[in-house]
C-alpha positions in Angstrom: -0.5 -16.8 19.7 -3.0 -15.7 22.2 -4.8 -12.4 21.9 -2.6 -10.4 24.5 0.7 -11.5 22.6 -0.8 -10.6 19.4 -1.7 -7.0 20.8 1.8 -6.6 22.5 3.4 -7.5 19.1 1.1 -5.0 17.2 1.8 -2.1 19.7 5.5 -2.4 18.8 4.7 -1.5 15.1 5.4 2.2 14.4 2.4 4.5 14.0 2.2 3.8 10.0 2.3 -0.1 10.1 -0.3 0.1 12.8 -2.5 2.4 10.8 -2.2 -0.4 7.9 -3.0 -3.2 10.2 -5.9 -1.4 11.2 -7.2 -0.7 7.8 -6.4 -4.4 6.5 -8.4 -5.7 9.7 -11.4 -3.5 8.9 -11.5 -4.5 5.4 -11.3 -8.2 6.4 -14.5 -7.6 8.5 -16.1 -5.7 5.5 -15.4 -8.7 3.3 -17.0 -10.9 5.6 -20.1 -8.8 6.3 -22.6 -11.8 7.1 -20.2 -12.7 10.2 -20.4 -9.2 11.5 -22.6 -6.6 9.6 -22.2 -2.8 10.6 -25.3 -0.6 10.1 -25.2 2.1 7.6 -24.4 4.8 10.3 -21.3 3.3 11.6 -19.8 2.5 8.0 -20.4 6.3 7.2 -18.5 7.0 10.7 -15.6 5.0 9.7 -15.5 6.2 6.2 -15.6 9.9 7.8 -13.0 9.1 10.3 -10.7 7.2 8.0 -11.2 10.3 5.5 -10.2 12.7 8.2 -7.2 11.0 9.4 -6.1 10.6 5.5 -6.5 14.3 5.2 -4.6 15.3 8.0 -7.8 16.6 9.8 -7.3 14.1 12.5 -4.5 11.7 13.9 -3.9 8.5 15.7 -3.2 8.9 19.4 -1.4 6.3 21.6 -3.6 5.4 24.5 -1.0 7.3 26.7 -1.3 10.4 24.5 -5.2 10.0 24.7 -5.0 10.0 28.5 -2.7 12.7 28.7 -5.2 14.9 26.8 -8.1 13.7 29.1 -6.3 14.5 32.1 -5.1 17.9 30.8 -8.7 18.8 29.9 -10.0 17.8 33.5 -7.4 19.8 35.2 -8.3 23.0 32.9 -12.0 22.3 34.1 -11.1 22.3 37.6 -9.3 25.5 37.5 -12.2 27.4 35.9 
């Protein structure tokens, strides 16, 4: 399976399944730190963002939701 097909299938998962998948993928990277080493600042940022999501201080957005919010902000800025 190529990357695009895998991504397409992953995006069909519901939000909670995608969150679990992302967590598992990040964990697999951490288990192979000799292959891909994050500096301490990035590790802390990942932990902070993960905690924010787990404590409902932040939430995942789909790409569509993200760009919708960006466009709303741009429209508000243009009006002021």
